[in-house]
VOBA-1610 file (N, C-alpha, C; in pm, whole numbers, padded with zeros to 5 digits, always signed):
BEGIN
Met-02089+01178-03016Met-01967+01194-02924Met-01967+01011-02870Asn-01834+01039-02884Asn-01753+00907-02831Asn-01824+00877-02754Lys-01843+00703-02731Lys-01875+00638-02578Lys-01748+00636-02479Leu-01742+00675-02366Leu-01641+00638-02275Leu-01573+00478-02211Pro-01476+00449-02248Pro-01448+00338-02237Pro-01470+00255-02120Arg-01465+00180-02109Arg-01461+00108-01935Arg-01356+00063-01908Ile-01296+00083-01763Ile-01233+00023-01721Ile-01245-00057-01583Ala-01168-00146-01615Ala-01224-00250-01470Ala-01093-00260-01375Phe-01117-00286-01261Phe-01011-00292-01132Phe-01043-00430-01121Ile-00939-00547-01104Ile-00934-00653-01041Ile-00868-00653-00862Ile-00937-00709-00787Ile-00877-00728-00638Ile-00901-00822-00572Pro-00815-00906-00475Pro-00867-01055-00414Pro-00989-01005-00343Asp-00975-00895-00261Asp-01098-00829-00166Asp-01039-00748-00134Leu-01153-00660+00001Leu-01165-00548+00038Leu-01100-00556+00177Asp-01019-00646+00230Asp-00984-00615+00338Asp-00845-00500+00343Gly-00840-00482+00507Gly-00787-00355+00546Gly-00599-00352+00486Gly-00595-00380+00382Gly-00423-00373+00308Gly-00479-00230+00255Gly-00310-00171+00255Gly-00277-00098+00170Gly-00313-00091+00006Leu-00316-00179-00033Leu-00296-00224-00197Leu-00474-00157-00196Gln-00534-00209-00097Gln-00713-00253-00164Gln-00714-00085-00152Arg-00652-00037-00012Arg-00701+00123-00006Arg-00625+00253-00165Val-00513+00190-00208Val-00486+00233-00310Val-00578+00243-00469Ala-00617+00102-00453Ala-00751+00098-00558Ala-00829+00184-00578Leu-00901+00172-00427Leu-01051+00223-00431Leu-01040+00403-00436Asn-00887+00460-00386Asn-00842+00601-00394Asn-00844+00635-00594Leu-00812+00506-00642Leu-00764+00535-00828Leu-00906+00520-00821Leu-00942+00448-00791Leu-01137+00440-00842Leu-01222+00605-00830Gln-01189+00651-00702Gln-01241+00756-00678Gln-01204+00844-00732Gly-01073+00866-00807Gly-01009+00969-00919Gly-01081+00949-01018Leu-01090+00838-01076Leu-01160+00788-01246Leu-01309+00827-01236Ala-01368+00819-01103Ala-01549+00841-01115Ala-01546+00950-01146Met-01443+01062-01079Met-01529+01234-01082Met-01441+01251-01206Lys-01387+01163-01316Lys-01381+01174-01468Lys-01467+01132-01482Gly-01619+01050-01480Gly-01731+00999-01529Gly-01698+00895-01655Ile-01505+00821-01569Ile-01547+00683-01644Ile-01610+00597-01604Pro-01685+00509-01681Pro-01758+00398-01647Pro-01613+00304-01562Leu-01665+00219-01453Leu-01556+00196-01383Leu-01641+00069-01312Asp-01578-00081-01323Asp-01640-00192-01272Asp-01477-00249-01141Leu-01538-00289-01038Leu-01467-00339-00912Leu-01457-00484-00909Val-01377-00548-00970Val-01395-00715-00971Val-01355-00788-00888Val-01378-00842-00782Val-01360-00873-00666Val-01377-01029-00655Ala-01232-01107-00628Ala-01313-01263-00627Ala-01359-01323-00476Lys-01430-01193-00394Lys-01529-01236-00282Lys-01534-01100-00229Ala-01592-01026-00201Ala-01678-00864-00177Ala-01689-00927-00032Glu-01534-00888+00061Glu-01592-00880+00151Glu-01436-00820+00267Gly-01417-00748+00305Gly-01336-00675+00430Gly-01364-00556+00491Gln-01295-00492+00536Gln-01334-00341+00621Gln-01327-00283+00474Phe-01326-00241+00413Phe-01320-00099+00298Phe-01482-00126+00230Leu-01539-00249+00237Leu-01698-00298+00194Leu-01746-00154+00178Asp-01737-00094+00277Asp-01827+00051+00224Asp-01772+00155+00172Asp-01658+00160+00193Asp-01563+00258+00076Asp-01521+00258-00055Ile-01613+00172-00112Ile-01613+00195-00244Ile-01701+00339-00325Pro-01608+00376-00410Pro-01671+00543-00469Pro-01827+00513-00507Ala-01876+00566-00494Ala-02035+00625-00586Ala-02001+00591-00706Gly-02038+00511-00829Gly-02103+00495-00974Gly-01994+00369-00986Val-01915+00315-00913Val-01847+00190-00942Val-01932+00085-00932Arg-01944+00000-01020Arg-02005-00132-01007Arg-01897-00275-00986Val-01983-00297-00892Val-01889-00385-00777Val-01993-00559-00877Ile-01840-00674-00955Ile-01844-00767-01004Ile-01813-00852-00919Asp-01857-00949-00824Asp-01808-01036-00700Asp-01846-01131-00744Phe-01730-01253-00762Phe-01767-01389-00812Phe-01768-01441-00716Asp-01765-01434-00538Asp-01765-01479-00405Asp-01720-01599-00462Ile-01580-01578-00411Ile-01492-01715-00406Ile-01376-01663-00359Pro-01389-01759-00240Pro-01283-01682-00093Pro-01149-01711-00145Ile-01019-01661-00149Ile-00893-01660-00254Ile-00770-01700-00099Gln-00734-01842-00125Gln-00650-01865-00047Gln-00492-01877-00153Pro-00384-01856-00056Pro-00272-01828-00138Pro-00210-01941-00162Arg-00336-02047-00244Arg-00276-02197-00294Arg-00302-02155-00403Leu-00223-02225-00545Leu-00253-02205-00663Leu-00424-02291-00738Ser-00436-02345-00630Ser-00568-02391-00724Ser-00684-02323-00646Ser-00654-02263-00540Ser-00779-02175-00494Ser-00794-02006-00600Cys-00649-01992-00655Cys-00673-01880-00701Cys-00692-01899-00883Leu-00662-02004-00957Leu-00742-02085-01059Leu-00841-02073-01052Arg-00959-02074-00941Arg-01107-02062-00984Arg-01140-01938-00990Val-01074-01835-01027Val-01137-01728-01025Val-01143-01722-01175Ile-01065-01753-01258Ile-01012-01797-01433Ile-01161-01795-01473Ser-01260-01891-01479Ser-01391-01897-01516Ser-01418-01798-01531Pro-01501-01778-01382Pro-01558-01638-01406Pro-01533-01553-01452Leu-01403-01490-01472Leu-01319-01390-01506Leu-01287-01402-01673Ile-01300-01495-01711Ile-01327-01515-01863Ile-01495-01445-01922Gly-01596-01527-01849Gly-01759-01501-01880Gly-01735-01335-01825Tyr-01670-01232-01740Tyr-01700-01097-01758Tyr-01618-01068-01819Leu-01525-01119-01896Leu-01482-01025-02020Leu-01529-01054-02127Arg-01562-01166-02134Arg-01639-01183-02306Arg-01770-01116-02283Glu-01835-01070-02178Glu-02011-01011-02149Glu-01972-00893-02175Glu-01841-00811-02076Glu-01893-00694-02057Glu-01729-00641-02131Lys-01705-00701-02172Lys-01603-00645-02308Lys-01498-00501-02261Pro-01472-00511-02076Pro-01432-00374-02067Pro-01272-00368-02148Glu-01264-00207-02166Glu-01161-00139-02253Glu-00983-00182-02151Val-00997-00159-02031Val-00861-00180-01956Val-00869-00282-01889Leu-00806-00376-01821Leu-00822-00415-01695Leu-00719-00394-01576Val-00706-00326-01504Val-00587-00340-01411Val-00564-00383-01289Cys-00480-00503-01291Cys-00491-00569-01188Cys-00365-00475-01075His-00409-00510-00920His-00328-00473-00840His-00225-00565-00725Leu-00235-00699-00833Leu-00152-00850-00735Leu-00139-00882-00819Phe+00018-00968-00780Phe+00083-01061-00824Phe-00056-01174-00893Thr-00081-01230-00771Thr-00196-01312-00770Thr-00287-01290-00903Cys-00351-01198-00927Cys-00421-01133-00987Cys-00405-01081-01163Asn-00270-01070-01149Asn-00184-01026-01240Asn-00171-01206-01343Val-00204-01279-01261Val-00139-01433-01314Val-00284-01447-01408Val-00351-01455-01279Val-00519-01485-01377Val-00550-01409-01488Ala-00568-01277-01453Ala-00593-01200-01574Ala-00517-01231-01673Ala-00435-01257-01694Ala-00320-01273-01784Ala-00415-01379-01879Phe-00414-01506-01806Phe-00476-01650-01851Phe-00578-01613-01874Ala-00710-01564-01852Ala-00849-01555-01898Ala-00827-01458-01994Lys-00756-01341-02043Lys-00741-01295-02178Lys-00686-01384-02285Ile-00623-01486-02240Ile-00590-01569-02359Ile-00689-01649-02379Ile-00764-01741-02269Ile-00841-01838-02310Ile-00984-01734-02366Ser-01008-01661-02341Ser-01145-01564-02360Ser-01108-01505-02531Leu-00956-01525-02525Leu-00968-01452-02679Leu-01019-01268-02642Ser-01031-01222-02521Ser-01033-01065-02528Ser-00980-00989-02583Ser-01019-00883-02633Ser-00874-00750-02651Ser-00868-00678-02586Val-00941-00698-02453Val-00875-00625-02287Val-00770-00597-02333Lys-00681-00433-02257Lys-00553-00395-02246Lys-00549-00433-02122Leu-00447-00496-02079Leu-00389-00530-01944Leu-00268-00424-01882Ala-00336-00400-01771Ala-00236-00312-01709Ala-00186-00384-01535Phe-00049-00393-01539Phe-00045-00484-01403Phe+00026-00383-01322Val+00014-00374-01234Val+00063-00242-01121Val+00125-00352-00979Glu+00240-00331-00992Glu+00331-00413-00887Glu+00361-00306-00776His+00328-00364-00655His+00315-00235-00542His+00445-00311-00427Ile+00479-00437-00479Ile+00585-00488-00364Ile+00678-00512-00435Ser+00792-00558-00347Ser+00937-00570-00383Ser+00955-00717-00376Leu+01014-00771-00528Leu+01064-00905-00538Leu+01090-00960-00402Ser+01158-00899-00293Ser+01223-00974-00229Ser+01143-01036-00092Asp+01017-00924-00115Asp+00906-01021-00014Asp+00902-01117-00084Lys+00796-01090-00263Lys+00752-01153-00293Lys+00821-01283-00273Gln+00917-01347-00286Gln+01008-01424-00267Gln+01031-01535-00131Asn+01015-01414-00015Asn+01016-01449+00134Asn+00868-01561+00171Arg+00773-01522+00101Arg+00634-01526+00147Arg+00627-01691+00169Arg+00704-01783+00169Arg+00696-01896+00187Arg+00525-01985+00173Asn+00556-02083+00093Asn+00420-02186+00048Asn+00337-02083+00004Gln+00323-01998-00096Gln+00251-01927-00144Gln+00250-01940-00302Leu+00125-01868-00354Leu+00164-01888-00506Leu+00274-01832-00586Gln+00347-01712-00481Gln+00455-01675-00537Gln+00571-01751-00557Glu+00562-01807-00431Glu+00685-01924-00466Glu+00702-02009-00539Glu+00532-02038-00601Glu+00533-02159-00715Glu+00574-02077-00870Leu+00502-01979-00837Leu+00519-01913-01020Leu+00580-01807-01061Leu+00662-01734-00939Leu+00645-01603-00965Leu+00809-01632-01040Pro+00911-01749-01056Pro+01010-01673-01178Pro+00995-01701-01297Leu+00938-01798-01331Leu+00868-01867-01452Leu+00729-01766-01514Ala+00651-01714-01393Ala+00509-01648-01480Ala+00571-01525-01528Met+00637-01466-01412Met+00688-01298-01431Met+00793-01290-01527Arg+00869-01382-01564Arg+00946-01371-01689Arg+00850-01421-01822Cys+00768-01490-01848Cys+00692-01541-01957Cys+00590-01456-01984Ile+00564-01365-01887Ile+00394-01321-01873Ile+00436-01171-01866Tyr+00503-01130-01815Tyr+00520-00978-01792Tyr+00550-00933-01919Pro+00642-00930-01977Pro+00695-00861-02117Pro+00617-00816-02253Lys+00506-00941-02218Lys+00401-00923-02346Lys+00299-00866-02295Ile+00262-00810-02143Ile+00151-00749-02128Ile+00144-00591-02165Asp+00075-00537-02212Asp+00033-00356-02237Asp+00109-00260-02168Arg+00072-00303-02013Arg+00158-00202-01923Arg+00172-00244-01843Ile+00298-00235-01799Ile+00350-00246-01602Ile+00379-00131-01564Ile+00281-00102-01456Ile+00309-00003-01381Ile+00431-00046-01205Ala+00511+00029-01167Ala+00550+00034-01061Ala+00509+00163-00968Val+00486+00133-00823Val+00439+00240-00794Val+00568+00338-00719Ser+00686+00284-00745Ser+00824+00356-00698Ser+00910+00347-00814Lys+01002+00413-00858Lys+01129+00446-00928Lys+01192+00284-00899Gly+01257+00292-00795Gly+01320+00145-00756Gly+01296+00040-00789Leu+01148+00039-00710Leu+01060-00074-00779Leu+01107-00119-00904Ala+01041-00005-00971Ala+01071-00021-01161Ala+01187-00063-01185Arg+01308-00055-01125Arg+01471-00061-01168Arg+01469-00215-01097Glu+01402-00247-01054Glu+01440-00420-00980Glu+01341-00485-01068Leu+01212-00416-01091Leu+01165-00491-01188Leu+01239-00575-01341Glu+01260-00393-01387Glu+01340-00437-01513Glu+01455-00540-01495Ser+01548-00524-01386Ser+01644-00597-01389Ser+01602-00765-01366Tyr+01485-00769-01311Tyr+01495-00904-01303Tyr+01426-00960-01427Leu+01346-00903-01503Leu+01283-00941-01624Leu+01367-00904-01733His+01506-00854-01718His+01573-00851-01842His+01540-00779-01907Leu+01446-00652-01883Leu+01384-00536-02011Leu+01472-00414-02015Gln+01492-00353-02092Gln+01512-00162-02105Gln+01475-00101-02036Pro+01571-00033-01929Pro+01559+00049-01874Pro+01463+00181-01932Gly+01350+00193-01832Gly+01243+00278-01921Gly+01107+00198-01957Trp+01100+00089-01954Trp+00974+00003-02041Trp+00891-00004-01946Ile+01008-00026-01765Ile+00794-00032-01689Ile+00808+00116-01606Lys+00690+00191-01612Lys+00647+00331-01617Lys+00609+00271-01457Thr+00687+00450-01371Thr+00624+00478-01258Thr+00509+00571-01209Ile+00447+00547-01125Ile+00304+00650-01080Ile+00307+00646-00949Tyr+00302+00691-00911Tyr+00346+00727-00779Tyr+00155+00612-00696Asn+00133+00625-00591Asn+00040+00626-00510Asn-00067+00738-00496Pro-00200+00711-00519Pro-00274+00879-00489Pro-00274+00872-00348Val-00241+00957-00256Val-00215+00940-00105Val-00306+01103-00053Trp-00250+01142-00135Trp-00257+01376-00053Trp-00433+01390-00118Asn-00534+01412-00026Asn-00625+01459-00093Asn-00718+01523+00020Pro-00770+01617-00030Pro-00890+01685+00104Pro-00890+01573+00225His-00984+01464+00126His-01039+01364+00245His-00967+01336+00356Leu-00834+01327+00331Leu-00771+01287+00418Leu-00719+01356+00556Leu-00751+01514+00517Leu-00733+01617+00625Leu-00852+01624+00714Ile-00990+01626+00583Ile-01091+01622+00647Ile-01123+01459+00762Glu-01046+01368+00706Glu-01057+01244+00781Glu-01018+01272+00920Ala-00905+01362+00932Ala-00783+01347+01008Ala-00833+01439+01143Glu-00953+01509+01114Glu-00962+01588+01261Glu-01101+01499+01299Ser-01140+01357+01212Ser-01199+01328+01335Ser-01185+01298+01478Asn-01283+01246+01533Asn-01317+01255+01723Asn-01185+01108+01739Leu-01090+01120+01798Leu-01042+00999+01865Leu-01050+00958+01981Asp-01116+00831+02007Asp-01127+00799+02101Asp-01039+00701+02186His-00927+00721+02247His-00821+00673+02278His-00801+00772+02420Pro-00736+00717+02519Pro-00726+00835+02651Pro-00522+00851+02646Trp-00479+00834+02574Trp-00339+00867+02559Trp-00329+00958+02494Phe-00386+00998+02352Phe-00409+01131+02288Phe-00455+01258+02357Gly-00568+01234+02476Gly-00548+01314+02517Gly-00433+01376+02627Glu-00341+01325+02651Glu-00238+01333+02759Glu-00110+01398+02699Lys-00131+01527+02623Lys+00014+01581+02576Lys+00145+01606+02641Glu+00145+01578+02744Glu+00257+01594+02794Glu+00357+01451+02735Val+00297+01339+02739Val+00326+01240+02681Val+00380+01196+02549Pro+00508+01219+02481Pro+00468+01216+02373Pro+00432+01037+02286Ile+00368+01044+02151Ile+00311+00913+02146Ile+00397+00904+01988Ile+00460+00752+01986Ile+00504+00681+01848Ile+00375+00620+01809Leu+00415+00642+01668Leu+00341+00518+01639Leu+00353+00464+01489Gly+00288+00332+01482Gly+00329+00215+01373Gly+00177+00218+01306Val+00234+00189+01207Val+00052+00144+01089Val+00114+00007+01004Gly+00048-00044+00984Gly+00071-00205+00917Gly-00025-00354+00953Arg+00045-00418+00907Arg-00035-00585+00907Arg+00083-00622+00979Leu+00046-00678+01099Leu+00144-00760+01169Leu+00197-00852+01119Val+00335-00829+01039Val+00386-00995+00932Val+00503-00927+00935Gln+00600-01013+00876Gln+00718-01035+00926Gln+00764-00853+00829Gln+00684-00879+00722Gln+00793-00754+00620Gln+00742-00652+00705Lys+00685-00581+00771Lys+00655-00467+00848Lys+00772-00496+00994Asp+00836-00539+00986Asp+00931-00582+01131Asp+00908-00480+01232Phe+00835-00519+01290Phe+00732-00419+01422Phe+00799-00477+01556Pro+00876-00570+01536Pro+00979-00631+01661Pro+01114-00547+01661Thr+01129-00454+01553Thr+01233-00385+01567Thr+01206-00216+01624Leu+01082-00182+01567Leu+01005-00078+01672Leu+01004-00071+01790Ile+00974-00227+01818Ile+00954-00242+01983Ile+01025-00265+02031Gln+01155-00247+02005Gln+01295-00293+02056Gln+01355-00118+02047Ala+01360-00024+01920Ala+01380+00076+01970Ala+01300+00158+02061Phe+01122+00111+02068Phe+01059+00177+02173Phe+01114+00206+02273Ala+01172+00071+02344Ala+01211+00011+02492Ala+01346+00086+02476Lys+01406+00129+02390Lys+01529+00218+02408Lys+01520+00384+02453Val+01398+00409+02361Val+01338+00495+02389Val+01314+00537+02484Arg+01237+00448+02566Arg+01151+00472+02683Arg+01288+00492+02815Gln+01385+00406+02729Gln+01464+00385+02927Gln+01535+00575+02890Arg+01513+00674+02815Arg+01555+00818+02774Arg+01469+00893+02840Gln+01352+00861+02775Gln+01241+00965+02800Gln+01084+00892+02793Pro+00983+00938+02855Pro+00893+00897+02878Pro+00829+00971+02760Ser+00755+00811+02668Ser+00659+00808+02586Ser+00610+00702+02607Arg+00489+00691+02466Arg+00434+00561+02453Arg+00419+00532+02315Leu+00389+00366+02296Leu+00376+00346+02164Leu+00236+00259+02110Val+00205+00351+02012Val+00057+00302+01958Val+00100+00207+01780Ile+00065+00108+01784Ile+00049+00029+01661Ile-00072-00039+01595Leu-00120+00034+01511Leu-00239+00004+01422Leu-00234-00096+01356Gly-00316-00211+01339Gly-00270-00266+01234Gly-00322-00436+01342Asp-00399-00561+01196Asp-00401-00699+01246Asp-00303-00738+01162Gly-00255-00928+01234Gly-00205-01011+01150Gly-00153-01095+01208Gly-00098-01173+01138Gly-00031-01328+01214Gly+00066-01298+01366Glu+00138-01205+01366Glu+00245-01182+01456Glu+00182-01117+01547Arg+00039-01133+01591Arg+00003-01051+01692Arg+00062-01059+01838Asn+00022-01242+01809Asn+00059-01250+01961Asn+00247-01220+01979Tyr+00288-01304+01866Tyr+00452-01284+01911Tyr+00469-01125+01928Leu+00407-01022+01897Leu+00441-00898+01942Leu+00404-00872+02088Met+00289-00909+02117Met+00270-00897+02274Met+00327-00939+02314Lys+00358-01088+02316Lys+00481-01142+02400Lys+00618-01098+02438Met+00689-01024+02316Met+00795-00936+02297Met+00790-00826+02377Val+00638-00772+02427Val+00612-00655+02447Val+00640-00644+02662Asp+00558-00808+02602Asp+00529-00837+02801Asp+00679-00876+02859Asp+00800-00946+02785Asp+00886-00978+02812Asp+01003-00876+02821Leu+01019-00753+02763Leu+01074-00619+02759Leu+00997-00556+02898Gly+00868-00558+02945Gly+00842-00486+03072Gly+00799-00376+03039Ile+00733-00354+02881Ile+00674-00212+02831Ile+00537-00189+02805Glu+00442-00294+02863Glu+00315-00325+02830Glu+00213-00201+02863Asp+00298-00136+02983Asp+00209-00003+03018Asp+00212+00114+02976Asp+00288+00096+02875Asp+00327+00217+02770Asp+00298+00181+02577Val+00299+00033+02565Val+00217+00001+02463Val+00097-00069+02378Asp+00044-00072+02321Asp-00062-00080+02270Asp-00120-00085+02133Leu-00156-00229+02129Leu-00197-00296+02008Leu-00326-00288+01936Val-00328-00178+01861Val-00512-00165+01881Val-00611-00221+01777Gly-00517-00269+01713Gly-00567-00344+01588Gly-00645-00335+01452Phe-00671-00300+01398Phe-00698-00241+01255Phe-00816-00088+01262Val-00784+00000+01216Val-00844+00104+01272Val-00898+00155+01122Asn-00999+00172+01097Asn-01096+00259+00942Asn-00970+00394+00905Asn-00998+00439+01032Asn-00933+00586+00999Asn-00823+00583+01073Pro-00732+00561+01063Pro-00578+00630+01079Pro-00545+00729+01112Tyr-00597+00806+01037Tyr-00555+00944+01050Tyr-00574+01050+01133Pro-00664+01037+01230Pro-00645+01116+01332Pro-00538+01077+01418Tyr-00471+00906+01465Tyr-00383+00871+01513Tyr-00257+00952+01498Met-00259+00950+01340Met-00164+01047+01268Met-00115+01157+01331Ala-00234+01225+01307Ala-00216+01324+01308Ala-00174+01388+01440Gln-00208+01345+01517Gln-00179+01360+01656Gln-00072+01273+01775Ser-00008+01203+01649Ser+00136+01148+01702Ser+00290+01264+01682Ser+00368+01237+01795Ser+00424+01300+01761Ser+00552+01238+01680Val+00527+01094+01641Val+00645+01078+01543Val+00604+00922+01482Phe+00576+00934+01356Phe+00528+00864+01284Phe+00695+00777+01226Val+00678+00582+01295Val+00739+00527+01244Val+00762+00425+01129Leu+00818+00349+01009Leu+00791+00303+00943Leu+00917+00199+00935Ser+00906+00066+01022Ser+01009+00004+01049Ser+01038-00159+00915Ser+01007-00161+00814Ser+00960-00262+00698Ser+01095-00269+00655Ile+01085-00444+00620Ile+01229-00448+00555Ile+01240-00471+00404Cys+01112-00420+00340Cys+01113-00372+00178Cys+00966-00352+00187Glu+00946-00267+00097Glu+00783-00210+00053Glu+00787-00202-00070Gly+00704-00111-00167Gly+00699-00075-00298Gly+00658+00048-00250Leu+00585+00135-00227Leu+00567+00286-00195Leu+00488+00268-00069Pro+00578+00255+00022Pro+00451+00274+00141Pro+00379+00378+00174Thr+00239+00361+00166Thr+00162+00488+00146Thr+00138+00529+00245Val+00176+00462+00371Val+00145+00547+00553Val+00244+00661+00550Leu+00332+00581+00505Leu+00426+00711+00536Leu+00406+00860+00437Ile+00352+00837+00330Ile+00271+01002+00282Ile+00210+01063+00318Glu+00086+00923+00374Glu+00007+01025+00494Glu+00039+01095+00559Ala+00143+01025+00689Ala+00179+01068+00787Ala+00289+01228+00742Met+00329+01205+00668Met+00433+01345+00608Met+00300+01471+00606Ala+00211+01409+00473Ala+00102+01509+00441Ala+00021+01586+00589Leu+00007+01514+00652Leu-00042+01503+00782Leu+00010+01658+00856Gly+00155+01648+00822Gly+00233+01725+00891Gly+00301+01631+01054Thr+00321+01491+01055Thr+00379+01444+01144Thr+00523+01400+01062Ser+00642+01430+01211Ser+00756+01377+01161Ser+00755+01256+01121Val+00856+01208+01077Val+00884+01057+01035Val+01004+00985+01037Val+01021+00892+01100Val+01111+00815+01053Val+01091+00697+00987Ser+01227+00624+00907Ser+01200+00546+00860Ser+01261+00439+00777Thr+01282+00310+00786Thr+01404+00225+00737Thr+01427+00232+00593Asn+01534+00228+00553Asn+01568+00273+00425Asn+01563+00126+00310Cys+01450+00092+00337Cys+01452-00057+00286Cys+01444+00006+00098Pro+01458-00116+00082Pro+01375-00116-00084Pro+01241-00132-00082Ser+01123-00099-00158Ser+01199+00035-00237Ser+01089+00141-00186Gly+01109+00295-00197Gly+01040+00375-00182Gly+01038+00480-00054Pro+01099+00429+00030Pro+01100+00553+00127Pro+01218+00645+00129Ala+01323+00600+00049Ala+01406+00713-00015Ala+01378+00795-00100Glu+01320+00742-00186Glu+01217+00833-00223Glu+01102+00935-00221Ile+01062+00886-00187Ile+00947+00947-00060Ile+01005+01090+00071Leu+01126+01025+00090Leu+01211+01135+00184Leu+01320+01205+00128Asp+01299+01196-00037Asp+01396+01288-00102Asp+01543+01231+00004Asn+01605+01111+00015Asn+01697+01079+00069Asn+01730+01139+00167Gly+01652+01144+00279Gly+01667+01223+00433Gly+01596+01341+00426Lys+01582+01446+00322Lys+01541+01558+00343Lys+01416+01597+00459Tyr+01376+01514+00409Tyr+01189+01542+00488Tyr+01141+01414+00618Gly+01244+01346+00618Gly+01271+01308+00714Gly+01409+01193+00783Glu+01348+01107+00889Glu+01516+01030+00882Glu+01539+00900+00841Leu+01618+00833+00818Leu+01617+00723+00739Leu+01689+00643+00814Val+01688+00491+00817Val+01790+00446+00989Val+01784+00330+00875Ala+01898+00240+00866Ala+01924+00099+00823Ala+01795-00044+00885Val+01778-00082+00791Val+01715-00165+00788Val+01704-00292+00919Gly+01657-00296+01017Gly+01662-00393+01133Gly+01751-00327+01225Asp+01789-00219+01244Asp+01853-00159+01345Asp+01757-00034+01430Ser+01797-00139+01561Ser+01686-00055+01652Ser+01741+00036+01689Glu+01896+00068+01749Glu+01926+00157+01808Glu+01966+00293+01696Ala+01943+00270+01596Ala+01962+00366+01531Ala+01823+00470+01478Met+01738+00322+01495Met+01606+00365+01491Met+01547+00455+01632Ala+01628+00436+01763Ala+01558+00494+01860Ala+01650+00566+01886Glu+01766+00612+01808Glu+01835+00748+01820Glu+01719+00851+01749Ala+01684+00838+01576Ala+01626+00883+01521Ala+01538+00972+01578Ile+01432+00816+01667Ile+01309+00896+01715Ile+01318+01008+01781Leu+01474+00980+01905Leu+01508+01097+02005Leu+01518+01226+01952Arg+01568+01221+01825Arg+01580+01322+01762Arg+01500+01456+01718Val+01379+01326+01660Val+01261+01414+01641Val+01197+01468+01743Leu+01213+01363+01902Leu+01136+01409+02021Leu+01163+01489+02095Thr+01322+01556+02050Thr+01345+01672+02090Thr+01355+01760+02052Gly+01247+01748+01897Gly+01238+01927+01889Gly+01368+01923+01705Asn+01493+01797+01678Asn+01537+01802+01577Asn+01412+01707+01460Thr+01327+01846+01419Thr+01282+01769+01303Thr+01252+01820+01164Lys+01230+01774+01064Lys+01244+01790+00948Lys+01075+01836+00850Ser+01114+01951+00777Ser+00912+02019+00775Ser+00943+01980+00571Val+00827+01947+00555Val+00805+01952+00414Val+00769+02030+00310Asp+00821+02049+00184Asp+00738+02135+00124Asp+00597+02063+00069Ser+00505+02173+00036Ser+00391+02136-00005Ser+00425+02105-00136Asp+00496+02168-00239Asp+00513+02122-00399Asp+00569+01998-00409Trp+00638+01941-00288Trp+00720+01788-00299Trp+00582+01680-00256Leu+00461+01674-00193Leu+00353+01600-00197Leu+00261+01598-00303Gln+00287+01704-00427Gln+00199+01731-00505Gln+00205+01591-00599Gln+00358+01556-00621Gln+00317+01423-00696Gln+00262+01299-00711Phe+00237+01324-00547Phe+00153+01181-00470Phe+00010+01244-00428Thr-00062+01349-00495Thr-00210+01351-00508Thr-00310+01289-00588Leu-00414+01285-00579Leu-00471+01148-00615Leu-00519+01254-00788Glu-00509+01345-00819Glu-00512+01431-00910Glu-00377+01399-01027Ala-00290+01384-00977Ala-00138+01384-01035Ala-00206+01170-01089Ala-00169+01137-00950Ala-00194+00983-00988Ala-00329+00911-01096Thr-00441+00999-01085Thr-00551+00940-01183Thr-00489+00987-01304Glu-00432+01149-01323Glu-00391+01190-01512Glu-00322+01099-01556Asn-00183+01045-01470Asn-00091+00970-01511Asn-00160+00799-01553Tyr-00232+00745-01480Tyr-00301+00637-01499Tyr-00382+00677-01629Leu-00461+00764-01660Leu-00503+00755-01773Leu-00458+00817-01923Asn-00342+00861-01869Asn-00262+00857-02009Asn-00177+00711-02027Ile-00154+00666-01949Ile-00040+00554-02000Ile-00171+00450-02005Met-00287+00505-01988Met-00406+00390-02076Met-00416+00455-02189Gly-00383+00551-02247Gly-00374+00605-02358Gly-00539+00671-02376Ile-00606+00719-02227Ile-00733+00761-02250Ile-00692+00941-02212Thr-00734+00986-02318Thr-00765+01148-02319Thr-00840+01264-02310Lys-00943+01167-02336Lys-01038+01230-02337Lys-01192+01178-02293Tyr-01227+01275-02150Tyr-01341+01194-02113Tyr-01418+01326-02008Glu-01377+01426-02082Glu-01522+01529-02036Glu-01578+01550-02127
//
């Protein structure tokens, strides 16, 4: 019997981001197939530390990663040692920083490992992140390294087309695999007790936003839209997530005089009861790759409103068939869309449509693209 190939994933940490959640979901799906798995992390810390699937071996380099080039390069040496010693068949990289580090480590180590780069973020978001590794290396590194990598995977078709154009690649060269989002555990976790007083008061609808409190997520537009909604209908706004814009957002809430009806809860490890019990979920992002939270809300039966940002929302919502799409940064249009939902103008989602976002579909697609067809 042939020995199953070892697959390794590399991520910077286990902090509470969508990228980390997607990586852990994929590891869970692969672990269910009996594949030997390693999770390589620069530093094994963060809110998802306890969510690593059983059977996954953790390789912790214990190196805190900062968004500067010198910090990221510190990971190359231990990664070289890991590739030489453990000899994984495939190394799946889920962040631009990890992609560059993995490419250098493979070259220096003379490893035969196959690299699979997974792109989650629109190029416009990378280029707007000032004073970070992306700004310093993005144009040169991507155009020099990416065309030589074994597999490039984008989490949406729009992102794949964007990357192919930027890298001057033939259409179809970059493969699209949707993130694994919809699985039975999602429904089970959504039934957990929710300790928040507002969700017990059914007469006042709750609008929900989830994400890091950063510029890309554009929560100011959501807050402004909520203020407009509140003028016409009693409602409340809950935002889950942490980030550098927290104080700015709280000041905006105070300035608008809506502090009694807005709660910035912070990071929540299990956001699904909030999603399931909200009247409408709103994604206000300026740009995305494939917004996982939008799919999660749909899978839980919650009506959604989203900006039509590049890329992902239009694909997820089938160009508006399964939810409201509004222009980026347009608080008036967002408010009107929210009000349509709150007054009963909702759009139901076909269960067959959600199948493309299941853990099983994503797992099979990753195994196929890595050339692993026999694993049972």
